[in-house]
Structures are given as structure tokens and as C-alpha cells.
C-alpha positions in Angstrom: -20.7 -7.5 -16.3 -20.0 -9.8 -13.3 -16.6 -9.2 -11.9 -14.8 -11.5 -9.4 -12.0 -10.1 -7.3 -9.6 -12.1 -5.2 -8.1 -10.1 -2.3 -5.6 -12.0 -0.2 -5.9 -9.5 2.6 -8.8 -8.8 5.0 -11.4 -6.4 3.7 -13.3 -4.6 6.5 -16.7 -2.9 6.3 -15.6 0.2 8.4 -11.8 0.1 8.4 -9.0 0.2 5.8 -5.7 -1.5 6.6 -3.1 -0.7 3.9 -2.9 1.3 0.7 -4.0 -1.6 -1.6 -7.3 -1.9 0.3 -8.0 1.8 -0.5 -7.4 1.2 -4.2 -9.6 -1.9 -4.1 -12.5 0.2 -2.5 -12.2 2.9 -5.2 -12.1 0.3 -8.1 -15.2 -1.6 -6.7 -17.1 1.7 -6.3 -16.2 2.7 -9.9 -17.3 -0.7 -11.2 -20.6 -0.4 -9.3 -21.2 3.1 -10.6 -20.8 1.6 -14.2 -23.5 -1.0 -13.4 -21.3 -4.0 -12.8 -21.9 -6.6 -10.1 -18.8 -7.3 -8.0 -17.9 -10.2 -5.7 -14.8 -9.9 -3.5 -13.4 -13.1 -2.0 -11.0 -12.3 0.8 -9.3 -13.7 3.9 -11.3 -15.1 6.8 -10.2 -14.0 10.3 -11.8 -14.5 13.7 -12.9 -10.9 14.0 -14.1 -10.6 10.4 -16.2 -13.5 9.3 -19.5 -12.1 8.0 -20.4 -11.4 4.4 -21.2 -7.7 3.9 -21.9 -5.1 1.2 -19.1 -2.6 0.4 -21.5 -0.7 -1.8 -24.9 -1.3 -3.5 -23.4 -3.7 -6.1 -20.3 -5.1 -4.3 -20.5 -8.1 -1.9 -17.5 -9.1 0.2 -17.1 -12.7 1.3 -14.3 -13.3 3.9 -14.3 -17.1 3.3 -10.7 -17.9 2.4 -8.9 -19.5 5.3 -5.3 -18.5 4.7 -3.0 -17.4 7.5 -5.1 -14.7 9.3 -2.5 -11.9 9.3 -0.1 -10.4 6.8 2.4 -11.6 5.4 3.0 -15.3 4.4 -0.6 -16.1 3.7 0.1 -19.6 2.4 1.6 -20.6 5.8 -1.6 -22.6 6.5 -2.6 -26.3 6.4 -2.9 -27.7 2.9 -6.6 -28.4 3.2 -7.2 -24.6 3.7 -5.4 -23.9 0.4 -7.4 -26.7 -1.4 -10.6 -25.3 0.0 -9.8 -21.8 -1.2 -9.0 -23.0 -4.7 -12.3 -24.9 -4.8 -14.3 -21.9 -3.7 -12.5 -19.5 -6.2 -13.1 -22.0 -9.0 -16.8 -22.3 -8.2 -17.2 -18.5 -8.2 -15.2 -17.9 -11.4 -17.7 -20.0 -13.4 -20.4 -17.4 -12.6 -18.3 -14.3 -13.5 -17.1 -12.7 -16.7 -13.7 -11.6 -15.5 -11.4 -12.5 -12.6 -9.1 -9.9 -11.0 -6.2 -11.3 -9.1 -5.7 -8.3 -6.9 -2.2 -7.9 -5.4 -1.2 -10.8 -7.7 -1.3 -13.2 -4.7 -3.4 -16.0 -6.2 -0.7 -18.3 -7.5 -2.8 -21.2 -8.7 -4.0 -19.8 -12.0 -2.9 -22.9 -14.0 -5.3 -25.0 -11.9 -8.3 -22.9 -12.9 -9.2 -23.8 -16.5 -11.6 -20.9 -16.9 -12.9 -19.1 -20.0 -12.9 -15.9 -18.0 -10.0 -13.5 -18.6 -7.6 -13.1 -15.7 -6.1 -9.7 -14.8 -3.2 -9.6 -12.3 -3.2 -6.3 -10.4 0.3 -5.8 -9.0 0.3 -3.5 -5.9 3.6 -4.7 -4.4 6.5 -6.7 -5.7 8.1 -7.5 -2.3 6.0 -10.0 -0.4 6.2 -13.7 -1.2 2.7 -14.1 -2.5 3.0 -11.2 -5.0 6.4 -12.4 -6.1 5.2 -16.0 -6.7 2.0 -14.8 -8.4 4.0 -12.6 -10.8 6.7 -15.1 -11.7 3.9 -17.7 -12.4 1.8 -15.2 -14.4 1.0 -16.6 -17.9 -2.5 -15.2 -18.5 -4.2 -12.2 -20.0 -3.2 -8.9 -18.6 -1.0 -7.5 -15.8 -1.5 -4.1 -14.2 1.5 -2.4 -12.5 0.7 0.6 -10.3 3.8 2.5 -11.3 6.4 2.6 -14.1 9.0 1.5 -11.5 7.0 -1.7 -10.7 6.7 -2.4 -14.5 10.4 -2.0 -15.1 11.3 -4.2 -12.1 8.9 -7.0 -13.4 10.4 -6.7 -16.9 13.9 -6.8 -15.5 13.2 -10.0 -13.6 10.2 -12.1 -14.8 10.6 -10.6 -18.3 14.0 -12.3 -18.6 12.1 -15.6 -19.2 9.0 -14.3 -21.1 10.0 -12.0 -23.9 6.4 -11.1 -24.7 5.6 -10.1 -21.1 6.0 -6.4 -21.8 3.1 -6.5 -24.2 0.8 -7.8 -21.4 1.7 -5.1 -18.8 -0.4 -1.9 -18.4 0.6 0.8 -16.0 -2.2 2.4 -14.1 -0.9 4.7 -11.4 -2.7 4.8 -8.0 -5.2 7.6 -7.8 -5.6 9.8 -4.7 -8.9 11.1 -3.6 -8.3 14.8 -3.6 -11.9 15.5 -2.4 -11.2 13.6 0.8 -7.5 14.3 1.3 -7.3 18.1 1.9 -6.7 20.3 4.9 -9.3 19.7 7.5 -10.0 21.0 11.0 -9.2 18.3 13.5 -12.4 17.4 15.3 -13.5 13.7 15.3 -9.8 12.6 15.3 -9.7 13.3 19.0 -11.7 10.1 19.5 -8.5 8.3 18.6 -5.8 10.5 19.9 -5.9 12.8 23.0 -6.5 16.5 22.5 -3.4 17.2 24.6 -1.2 16.6 21.5 -2.3 20.0 20.1 0.7 22.4 20.4 3.3 19.7 20.0 5.3 19.3 16.9 3.8 16.0 15.7 5.8 13.5 13.7 3.4 11.0 11.9 4.4 7.4 11.1 1.0 6.0 9.8 2.3 2.7 8.6 1.5 -1.0 9.2 3.6 -2.6 12.0 6.5 -3.9 9.9 10.2 -3.5 10.3 10.7 -2.1 6.8 8.1 0.7 7.1 10.4 3.0 9.1 9.1 2.8 12.7 12.5 2.1 14.1 14.2 4.8 11.9 11.6 7.3 13.1 12.4 6.5 16.7 16.1 7.1 16.0 15.3 10.4 14.3 13.3 11.3 17.4 16.3 10.5 19.5 18.4 12.9 17.5 15.8 15.6 17.9 15.2 15.2 21.6 18.5 14.0 23.0 21.1 15.5 20.6 19.4 18.8 19.6 17.4 19.1 22.9 14.1 19.7 21.2 11.5 18.2 23.5 8.5 19.7 21.8 8.4 16.8 19.2 6.0 14.0 19.6 6.0 10.8 17.5 2.5 9.3 16.8 2.4 5.5 16.2 -0.9 3.8 15.4 -1.6 0.3 16.7 -2.3 -1.9 13.6 -5.6 -3.8 13.4 -3.8 -7.2 13.2 -2.6 -6.7 16.8 -6.0 -8.0 17.9 -5.5 -11.4 16.4 -1.7 -11.9 16.0 0.8 -12.7 18.8 3.5 -11.9 16.3 2.3 -8.4 15.8 1.9 -7.8 19.6 5.5 -9.0 20.0 6.5 -6.5 17.3 5.0 -3.6 19.4 6.8 -4.9 22.5 10.0 -4.7 20.5 9.1 -1.1 19.5 8.4 -0.2 23.2 11.7 -1.6 24.3 13.6 0.5 21.7 11.7 3.6 22.9 12.6 2.8 26.5 16.3 2.3 25.6 16.4 5.8 24.0 14.5 7.2 27.0 11.8 8.6 24.8 8.7 7.3 26.6 7.3 10.8 27.0 7.9 11.7 23.3 6.0 8.8 21.7 2.3 8.2 21.7 0.7 4.9 20.7 -2.9 5.3 19.6 -5.8 3.3 18.0 -5.8 2.7 14.2 -7.4 5.7 12.6 -10.3 5.0 10.2 -9.8 6.1 6.5 -12.6 8.6 6.9 -10.6 10.6 9.4 -7.1 10.3 7.9 -7.5 13.8 6.4 -7.9 15.2 9.9 -5.0 13.1 11.1 -2.6 14.3 8.4 -3.8 17.9 8.9 -2.8 17.7 12.6 0.8 16.6 11.9 3.9 18.6 11.3 5.8 16.1 9.2 4.9 12.6 7.9 7.8 10.2 7.9 8.2 7.5 5.2 11.8 6.7 5.8 11.9 2.9 6.0 13.6 0.5 3.5 10.4 -1.1 2.4 10.6 -1.4 -1.4 7.4 0.5 -2.1 5.8 -0.2 -5.5 3.9 3.1 -5.2 3.2 4.5 -1.7 0.0 6.5 -1.1 1.0 8.0 2.3 3.3 10.9 1.2 0.8 12.1 -1.5 -2.1 12.0 0.9 -0.2 13.9 3.5 0.9 16.6 1.1 -2.7 17.1 -0.1 -3.6 17.7 3.5 -0.9 20.4 3.8 1.6 18.4 5.8 5.1 17.9 4.2 6.4 14.3 4.0 10.0 13.1 4.2 10.6 9.9 2.1 13.5 7.6 1.5 14.7 7.1 -2.1 13.4 3.5 -2.0 11.6 1.8 -4.8 8.9 3.9 -6.5 9.3 6.7 -3.9 12.2 7.8 -6.1 9.9 8.4 -9.0 6.3 9.2 -7.9 7.2 12.8 -7.0 10.0 15.0 -8.4 12.7 16.3 -6.0 11.1 19.7 -5.7 7.7 18.3 -4.7 8.6 16.3 -1.7 11.5 16.1 0.8 13.7 13.1 -0.1 16.6 11.4 1.7 18.8 8.4 1.3 17.7 5.5 3.5 19.6 5.4 6.7 20.8 9.0 6.6 18.9 9.8 9.8 21.0 12.9 10.6 19.8 14.3 7.3 16.2 13.5 8.2 16.5 15.2 11.6 18.1 18.3 10.1 15.4 18.5 7.5 12.7 18.3 10.2 14.3 21.1 12.1 14.5 23.3 9.0 10.9 22.6 7.9 8.8 25.7 8.5 5.2 25.6 9.8 4.1 27.5 6.7 5.9 25.1 4.3 4.5 25.9 0.8 3.0 22.8 -0.8 0.8 24.6 -3.4 2.9 23.4 -6.4 3.2 19.9 -5.0 -0.5 19.6 -4.5 -1.1 20.8 -8.1 1.4 18.1 -9.3 -0.4 15.4 -7.4 -3.8 16.5 -8.7 -2.6 16.6 -12.3 -0.8 13.2 -12.2 -2.6 11.0 -9.7 -6.3 11.7 -10.3 -8.6 9.2 -8.7 -11.1 9.7 -11.6 -8.4 8.9 -14.2 -7.3 5.8 -12.4 -10.9 4.6 -12.1 -11.6 5.3 -15.8 -8.5 3.3 -16.9 -9.5 0.3 -14.7 -13.1 0.3 -16.0 -12.0 0.5 -19.6 -9.4 -2.3 -19.2 -11.9 -4.6 -17.3 -14.7 -4.0 -19.8 -12.5 -4.6 -22.8 -10.7 -7.6 -21.4 -10.3 -10.6 -23.7 -8.6 -14.0 -23.4 -5.0 -14.2 -24.6 -3.0 -17.3 -25.3 -0.8 -18.3 -22.3 2.7 -16.7 -22.3 5.4 -19.1 -23.4 8.8 -19.5 -21.9 11.1 -17.6 -24.2 14.2 -16.2 -22.4 15.4 -12.7 -23.6 19.0 -12.6 -24.7 20.9 -9.3 -24.3 24.5 -8.1 -23.9 23.3 -4.8 -22.5 24.7 -3.9 -19.1 22.8 -1.1 -17.2 21.8 0.0 -13.8 18.7 -2.0 -12.9 15.5 -0.1 -11.9 15.9 -1.1 -8.2 19.2 0.6 -7.9 20.3 4.3 -8.2 23.4 6.4 -8.0 23.6 8.6 -4.9 26.1 11.2 -3.9 27.3 8.6 -1.3 
């Protein structure tokens, strides 16, 4: 089978920038192992222009000239959008199925193709994914969590009563062979060895307001300045987009200013973006991984990866984070309750027992199971008639999936 994948982000040969890129790599590897030929069309950027092979049967072409960095990809001259549509149309004619990864390709009505279209939804926050999902009328939609499915049904599904029949849930799979406790060795190419002996707080997220960088700095302020614990060190990676984006560089200047205002310069370490191959060492080095932003995660790989490497994670009850792990398997907090986060860090023991949490992740988020489900879906894909506008009518009042009742 010939499979065409549209990926709005940048795909790199030696680096991974974001959780959806990790899932894309696993899916393309699984398709290649099953004998399929895969073409990935992704975003062009000045430091990533050459076609390359992701594996023996997957070719990546960074030829689509959208805005170079995330988000707001369609903020580009109209001739770039027209060119991208033309290139995608040309490639679709030579493939058996089209996967709209991240649901960001919003011009599906323009493409009159006999190839089935699968929308893979890996976020339901950014403008491209929102537009692509509200404009979805084609064959199948994949949601990466029950939470994401319920939010889509509660919004887009108001106007398309048959949408629920088109949605399949395939949870993200985590590579347990890679993410496990590892002796830190090669990681010291990216962070100085002097961090050993410090209580390390990890914040391994893209440079975005909602990902919790500023909340993590405020927690560090409580630890260092209120509770007088100067043995904590917050690690912040510099995102790959900083090389090509003035906007991202300005974001880091803002972060540095906040750190300076809290007088935490000696308690924060910026370092190079860590390659995927060394993330197990990175997590293993940490004391706690912080996922305490207000980003409405549709799944969220980071806390699961961290736990598999033996490092506890503290997560906000935001989006799918409320559901992917039970209360006993991860440390949860209400967003904005930074005092609670600080106290939980202080009470977290070095020998925090994660054995049951690791077993739960292995049982419920198997990479092999995720890959099998994707392969089965792609290989059995057939054309469906377009969804028709048919609003649902209901007098039922309930708490929507994006809200929850807290003790506060």
C-alpha cells in the first residue's frame, strides 16, 4: 500500500520536536515494517530543506511553505497555500490513502480524490487542528484519547449527528523499551555534569506560555525563596525553533526576565534541546518532571515517559491529563495551585515507588498495540459518503468534558 501523510510541522532526520512527531515516527516505522511505502509531506524551513529517509520505506519531503514555526501555520502569503494544495493534490493521485496528521490540512473539499482520508487528531487547541476538525466531512477521524473524542463530539458533533460513528480512539503508545531507567552518560553532551547532586526539576516542553514554564519558575521561587531550599535546579531546554524564529527568541528573553525578577539566576539552567534518543537519560537524571501549565493537552506523553524512567511527574488536571492516569499513578494538582505543587515536591522522596504506575502504563499504553490499531485501520480504510450537516437536538444539561468539579 502507498500511504501519503500530511504533517504540518517540521520533521527532522535526527531530532524530535513535540509529542506528535514521536507518534508519527512510530506509525511510519510500523507501516514500513508491514511492507507499505510512505511519503511524508511536511513544512519547509530554512534549516530543514532536504528530502531524507526516515526509514527504509519512508521518504520525508519538507516542501510545504507554510509559516516556518509553530503555531499559526497558515499565516503565510496565499501563493504558498495554493502551492501546498497543488503539491498535495499531485501526490494524492499516486497514493492509496491520505493521512491528515494533526488534522491541520483544512482544504479537503478542494481535493476530489478517490483515496480515503483519515484525520488523526493529536491536539484540539491550535487553530489548524480546530479548523481541520470542524471542516471534517470525510472518511475516518482518529482521536488520541477518550477525552479528545468527547470534546469533538460535544462541539463539532453538535452539527453532524453521524460524526460519532466516524471517530476511532487510538491512545498514544509509549516506547517502554526506550523509556526506562538509564545511567546518565551521553546526556552530559547537552547539560553540564555539575548538575549531578542537585535536586533537578525538569520542564521538557516546547517554548509556549501554556506549557508551564512560568508556573515552574514560580514554584522554584517558593522552594528557594520561601522554603529556603537552594538545592533545587530547574532545567529548561531551548526549543529548536529558536534558531529560525525571532518570536521564540523573544519568548526566552521574557523567561529570562522573569527568572531575574525572582532572583533565581543561579537556580535555573538553560540547555540545548535533548534528542529523543537521550530522553531516557534525561528523565532518569531528574527528581521531578513538571507538567503544570494550562495547555489543554489532548494526551500528553511527557508524564508517562518520565514515570517509565523512574522519575515522578506532577501534572495539572487539564484536558486529558485528568484521565490518562488514575489519581494513584501520578501526582495531580489543580492548575494554578503552585503552593500545592511546591509542597508536593518537598514531600516527594528520592525512592518514590513507581512500580504500579509503570505497570499501568505498560498495560494501557503499549506502543505495539497503538501501532497494530493504526495499521489495521489504514489497511482496511474505505471511502465513506461525506458527512451531512444535521444538528443534534437535546435537552440534556451536563458538565462538558473540558470542565471538572474540584474541591475549590
